[in-house]
C-alpha positions as CSV (number, residue, x, y, z in Angstrom):
1,M,100.7,94.2,94.9
2,R,101.4,95.1,91.3
3,L,103.9,92.9,89.4
4,S,105.9,93.8,86.3
5,T,103.6,92.0,83.9
6,E,104.0,94.3,81.0
7,R,107.2,96.2,81.8
8,I,109.6,96.6,84.7
9,L,108.0,98.7,87.4
10,T,109.9,101.2,89.4
11,T,109.7,102.2,93.1
12,H,112.1,103.3,95.9
13,V,112.6,102.6,99.6
14,G,110.4,105.4,100.9
15,S,112.1,108.4,102.4
16,L,112.7,111.4,100.2
17,P,114.4,114.7,101.0
18,R,112.3,117.1,103.2
19,S,112.2,120.8,102.7
20,Q,113.5,123.2,105.3
21,S,109.9,124.1,106.2
22,V,109.0,120.5,106.7
23,T,112.1,119.8,108.8
24,E,111.3,122.8,111.0
25,V,107.8,121.5,111.6
26,L,109.0,118.0,112.5
27,F,111.6,119.2,115.0
28,A,109.1,121.6,116.6
29,R,106.7,118.7,117.1
30,E,109.4,116.6,118.6
31,R,110.3,119.4,121.1
32,G,106.6,120.0,121.9
33,D,106.7,123.7,121.0
34,T,104.3,123.8,118.0
35,V,102.7,127.2,117.8
36,D,100.1,126.6,115.1
37,A,99.2,122.9,114.8
38,R,96.8,123.6,111.9
39,A,99.4,125.5,109.9
40,D,102.0,122.8,110.6
41,A,99.6,120.1,109.4
42,A,99.1,122.0,106.2
43,V,102.8,122.2,105.6
44,I,103.0,118.4,105.8
45,T,99.9,117.9,103.6
46,D,101.3,120.2,100.9
47,A,104.7,118.4,101.1
48,V,103.1,115.0,100.6
49,A,101.1,116.3,97.6
50,E,104.3,117.8,96.1
51,V,106.5,114.7,96.6
52,V,103.9,112.4,95.2
53,R,103.4,114.7,92.2
54,R,107.1,114.8,91.6
55,Q,107.4,111.0,91.7
56,A,104.5,110.6,89.3
57,A,106.0,113.2,86.9
58,I,109.3,111.3,86.8
59,G,107.5,108.1,86.1
60,I,107.9,106.2,89.4
61,D,105.2,103.5,89.4
62,V,104.9,102.7,93.0
63,V,105.1,105.9,95.1
64,S,105.2,106.9,98.7
65,D,104.6,109.9,100.9
66,G,108.4,110.3,101.2
67,E,108.0,110.0,105.0
68,M,107.3,113.7,105.1
69,S,105.7,113.4,108.6
70,K,108.6,111.5,110.2
71,I,111.9,112.6,111.5
72,S,113.2,109.1,111.0
73,Y,111.8,105.7,110.0
74,A,112.0,104.2,113.5
75,T,111.8,106.9,116.2
76,Y,108.5,108.4,114.9
77,I,106.6,105.8,116.9
78,A,107.3,107.6,120.2
79,Q,104.6,110.1,119.1
80,R,102.1,107.3,118.6
81,F,102.7,104.8,121.4
82,S,103.0,105.0,125.1
83,G,106.1,103.8,126.9
84,F,108.9,106.0,125.4
85,G,110.8,108.9,126.9
86,G,114.3,110.4,127.3
87,D,117.1,110.0,124.9
88,T,119.8,107.5,124.0
89,P,123.4,108.2,123.3
90,R,124.5,107.6,119.7
91,E,126.4,104.3,119.2
92,P,127.9,104.1,115.7
93,G,128.3,100.8,114.0
94,Q,131.4,98.7,114.6
95,D,132.8,99.6,111.2
96,L,132.9,103.3,112.1
97,V,134.1,102.7,115.6
98,E,137.3,101.3,114.2
99,F,137.9,104.5,112.2
100,P,137.6,107.4,114.7
101,G,139.1,109.8,112.1
102,L,136.2,109.1,109.7
103,L,133.7,109.5,112.5
104,T,135.2,113.0,113.3
105,K,135.2,113.9,109.7
106,L,131.5,112.9,109.2
107,A,130.5,114.9,112.3
108,Q,132.5,118.0,111.2
109,R,130.9,118.1,107.7
110,G,127.4,117.6,109.2
111,S,127.0,114.1,107.9
112,T,125.5,112.8,111.2
113,A,121.8,113.0,111.8
114,K,120.5,114.9,114.8
115,Y,117.3,113.7,116.4
116,R,116.1,112.3,119.7
117,R,116.1,108.5,120.3
118,P,113.7,107.9,123.2
119,R,114.1,104.7,125.3
120,C,111.4,102.3,126.3
121,I,110.6,103.2,129.9
122,G,107.1,101.8,130.2
123,A,104.5,99.5,128.7
124,V,104.1,100.0,125.0
125,S,100.6,100.4,123.7
126,V,98.8,102.5,121.1
127,Q,98.3,106.0,122.4
128,N,97.5,108.4,119.5
129,T,96.2,107.2,116.2
130,G,95.9,110.8,114.9
131,P,99.4,110.9,113.2
132,L,98.7,107.7,111.3
133,Q,95.3,108.8,110.2
134,A,96.7,112.1,109.0
135,D,99.4,110.2,107.0
136,L,96.8,108.0,105.4
137,A,94.5,110.9,104.5
138,N,97.4,112.9,103.0
139,M,98.5,109.9,100.9
140,R,95.0,109.2,99.6
141,A,94.5,112.9,98.7
142,A,97.9,113.1,97.0
143,I,97.4,110.0,94.7
144,T,94.0,111.2,93.8
145,V,95.6,114.3,92.2
146,A,98.7,112.6,90.9
147,P,97.7,109.0,90.2
148,A,100.3,106.2,90.2
149,A,100.1,102.5,89.5
150,E,100.3,101.9,93.3
151,A,101.1,103.5,96.6
152,F,103.0,102.2,99.6
153,M,103.6,103.5,103.1
154,N,106.5,102.7,105.5
155,A,106.2,101.3,109.0
156,A,109.0,100.3,111.3
157,S,109.6,96.6,112.2
158,P,109.5,95.6,115.8
159,G,113.2,94.8,115.6
160,V,114.3,98.2,114.2
161,I,112.4,100.0,116.9
162,A,114.2,97.9,119.5
163,L,117.5,98.7,117.8
164,F,117.0,102.5,117.9
165,Q,115.1,102.6,121.2
166,P,116.6,100.3,123.8
167,N,114.6,98.5,126.5
168,D,114.6,99.8,130.1
169,Y,111.2,98.3,131.0
170,Y,110.5,94.8,129.9
171,R,112.1,91.8,131.6
172,T,113.7,90.4,128.5
173,Q,114.5,91.7,125.0
174,D,112.1,89.1,123.6
175,D,109.3,90.4,125.8
176,Y,110.0,93.9,124.4
177,L,109.9,92.6,120.8
178,V,106.6,90.9,121.3
179,A,105.1,94.0,122.9
180,L,106.3,96.2,120.0
181,A,104.9,93.7,117.5
182,E,101.5,93.8,119.0
183,A,101.5,97.6,119.2
184,M,102.6,97.9,115.6
185,R,100.1,95.4,114.3
186,S,97.3,98.1,114.4
187,E,99.4,100.4,112.3
188,Y,100.3,97.6,109.8
189,E,96.6,96.6,109.4
190,A,95.4,100.2,109.1
191,I,97.7,100.9,106.2
192,V,96.6,97.8,104.3
193,E,92.9,98.6,105.1
194,A,93.4,102.0,103.5
195,G,94.2,100.3,100.3
196,I,98.0,101.1,100.5
197,V,100.8,98.6,100.3
198,L,102.6,98.2,103.6
199,Q,106.4,98.4,103.6
200,I,108.1,97.0,106.6
201,D,111.4,98.8,107.3
202,A,113.7,96.2,108.9
203,P,117.4,97.3,108.9
204,D,117.7,95.3,112.2
205,L,118.0,92.1,110.1
206,A,121.3,93.3,108.6
207,M,122.5,96.5,110.3
208,G,121.8,94.9,113.7
209,R,124.8,92.6,113.2
210,H,127.3,95.4,113.6
211,T,125.2,97.6,116.0
212,M,123.0,96.1,118.7
213,Y,124.3,92.6,118.3
214,R,128.0,93.4,117.6
215,S,129.2,91.5,120.7
216,R,127.4,88.3,119.6
217,S,128.8,85.6,117.3
218,L,127.5,85.3,113.8
219,E,125.6,82.2,114.7
220,E,124.0,83.9,117.6
221,F,123.0,86.8,115.4
222,E,121.5,84.5,112.9
223,G,119.3,83.0,115.6
224,L,118.3,86.4,116.9
225,A,117.5,87.6,113.3
226,A,115.3,84.6,112.8
227,R,113.4,85.4,116.0
228,H,112.9,89.0,114.7
229,I,111.3,87.4,111.6
230,E,109.0,85.2,113.7
231,V,107.8,88.1,115.8
232,L,107.2,90.2,112.7
233,N,105.3,87.4,110.9
234,H,103.0,87.1,114.0
235,A,102.3,90.9,113.8
236,L,101.4,90.4,110.1
237,R,99.2,87.5,110.7
238,N,96.1,89.3,109.4
239,I,97.7,90.8,106.4
240,P,98.0,89.0,103.0
241,A,101.6,88.5,101.9
242,N,100.9,90.2,98.6
243,R,99.9,93.4,100.4
244,A,103.3,93.8,102.1
245,R,106.9,94.3,101.2
246,M,110.0,94.5,103.4
247,H,113.2,96.5,103.2
248,V,116.5,95.1,104.6
249,C,119.7,97.1,104.7
250,W,123.1,97.4,106.4
251,G,122.8,101.1,107.2
252,N,122.3,104.0,104.8
253,Y,125.6,105.8,105.5
254,E,129.0,106.3,103.9
255,G,131.4,104.0,105.8
256,P,133.6,101.0,105.4
257,H,130.8,98.5,106.0
258,H,133.4,95.8,106.3
259,H,131.5,94.2,109.2
260,D,128.3,93.8,107.2
261,V,126.8,90.3,107.5
262,P,127.1,88.7,104.0
263,M,123.9,88.3,102.0
264,Q,124.8,84.6,101.7
265,R,124.2,84.2,105.4
266,L,121.3,86.6,105.6
267,L,119.1,85.6,102.6
268,P,117.9,82.2,103.9
269,I,116.6,84.0,107.0
270,V,114.9,87.0,105.4
271,L,113.2,84.8,102.8
272,K,111.1,83.4,105.7
273,A,109.5,86.8,106.3
274,K,105.8,87.0,105.2
275,P,105.9,90.0,102.9
276,Q,105.9,89.0,99.3
277,A,108.5,91.6,98.1
278,L,112.0,92.0,99.4
279,L,113.8,95.3,98.9
280,F,117.6,95.1,99.4
281,E,120.9,96.9,98.7
282,A,122.4,95.8,95.3
283,A,124.1,98.9,94.0
284,N,126.7,100.2,96.5
285,P,130.3,99.0,96.4
286,R,130.0,96.6,99.3
287,H,126.9,94.7,98.1
288,A,126.7,95.1,94.3
289,H,128.4,91.7,93.8
290,E,125.8,89.8,95.8
291,W,123.3,89.5,92.9
292,A,125.2,86.2,92.5
293,V,123.8,85.0,95.9
294,F,120.3,85.2,94.5
295,R,121.4,83.3,91.4
296,D,122.7,80.5,93.6
297,T,119.7,80.4,96.0
298,R,116.3,78.8,95.3
299,I,114.0,81.8,95.6
300,P,110.4,80.8,96.5
301,V,108.1,81.2,93.5
302,D,105.9,83.6,95.4
303,K,108.6,86.1,96.2
304,V,109.2,89.4,94.3
305,L,112.7,91.0,94.3
306,V,113.2,94.7,94.5
307,P,116.9,95.2,94.1
308,G,118.5,98.6,94.7
309,V,119.7,99.7,91.3
310,L,120.6,103.2,92.7
311,A,123.1,103.9,95.5
312,T,121.8,106.4,98.0
313,T,124.9,107.8,99.6
314,T,126.6,109.2,96.5
315,N,125.8,112.1,94.2
316,Y,126.9,110.2,91.2
317,I,123.9,109.8,88.9
318,E,123.8,106.2,87.6
319,H,123.8,105.7,83.9
320,P,120.5,104.2,82.7
321,L,122.5,101.5,80.9
322,L,124.0,100.4,84.2
323,V,120.6,100.5,85.8
324,A,119.2,98.3,82.9
325,E,122.1,95.9,83.4
326,R,121.4,95.5,87.1
327,I,117.7,94.9,86.4
328,E,118.3,92.3,83.8
329,R,120.6,90.3,86.1
330,F,117.8,89.8,88.5
331,A,115.2,89.2,85.8
332,D,117.4,86.4,84.5
333,I,117.2,84.8,88.0
334,V,113.5,85.0,88.9
335,G,111.8,86.2,85.7
336,R,110.9,89.6,84.5
337,E,107.5,89.6,86.2
338,R,109.0,89.2,89.7
339,V,111.5,92.1,89.5
340,I,110.7,95.7,90.4
341,A,113.5,98.3,90.2
342,G,114.2,100.0,93.5
343,T,116.9,102.0,95.5
344,D,119.4,100.8,98.0
345,C,117.8,102.8,100.8
346,G,115.9,106.1,101.2
347,F,117.2,109.5,100.0
348,G,115.9,111.2,103.2
349,T,116.5,108.7,106.0
350,F,116.4,111.4,108.6
351,A,114.8,114.8,108.4
352,G,117.3,117.6,107.8
353,F,120.0,115.1,106.8
354,G,121.0,113.4,103.6
355,P,124.3,112.9,101.7
356,V,122.6,113.3,98.3
357,E,121.5,116.7,97.1
358,P,117.7,116.7,96.8
359,D,117.6,117.6,93.1
360,I,120.2,115.0,92.3
361,A,118.1,112.4,94.2
362,Y,115.3,113.0,91.7
363,L,117.7,112.9,88.7
364,K,118.9,109.5,90.0
365,L,115.2,108.3,90.2
366,A,114.7,109.6,86.6
367,A,117.8,107.5,85.5
368,M,116.2,104.5,87.2
369,V,113.0,105.0,85.2
370,E,115.0,105.3,81.9
371,G,117.0,102.2,82.9
372,A,113.8,100.3,83.5
373,R,112.5,101.3,80.1
374,I,115.7,100.1,78.4
375,A,115.6,96.8,80.3
376,S,111.9,96.3,79.5
377,S,112.6,96.9,75.8
378,K,115.0,93.9,75.9
379,L,113.0,91.7,78.3
380,W,109.8,92.1,76.3
381,A,111.5,92.0,72.9
């Protein structure tokens, strides 16, 4: 994994806005009514090439495929593994449940994602490696044409799969997590073997507190989150820490978030995860103040921090000076080499859905690049 040895590097969480043509392909695949598989594959290949080109043109150092081939960061696995079927009713987080008027407003203005959430109804095992191999081929081809300092690819954590796709088959939730980890291990290892940095998406470690574990005490949740980390680390046993990064968040949606577990309670748990780099929310109104938690915590010397310096649920374009200020705070804590500028979450968490206008998302990323340049001019002065 590249470090900020000469200047502050820039990256993002992974998902970027999909075009209408890409969204149509993804939902047709989910429905099983694809007419021309070859033509649809070409749409995704072209979209990956374009999204990588656009990131490189802006100056993003560590780029992704934008998750062009996925409807969401967790439910995509149903097309790759056996054991999933049906659908699951949406259960909003506890913060939104307490404000039904806001829930209604979000639904009326189209601010709720529409996609199928299959349940676990059988044994989970690798069934189709084709989609992963296509993703890897598309990414390698794209960065050959539009080179970047490094490339990464997202993969769901066992815990977030369990969060979105409940268990109706395994005897216990822990059995389900272990099975998911073993199935995902092959995907994790294939990404790294392809020369691409693996990003584990693990919102379960924060968002899980006010969703799947909302009825548990904070202490019980902490124990469960720690178990999620243990299972994940076992799945990563064959992957060097410096070839992996992990994203943690409280949910990429506009809401009160007043039930979010504090970073102060969460950080000691997530720092035990194997991936070298930790990506986390640090820009939105609920969590921007928590940079101080990192200041007051002994961060292991081998960890890299990738704070979100851009909010991903607002169309405000952050001023580069504010971005630079946020970067410098973390550089003062762990040193400039161990900070990479990132985003709170993705700009295209679900296909066909996103609160930020696509062109504005790229202008925000450009502001991050400029902010990183400003911070670098001070940190390397």
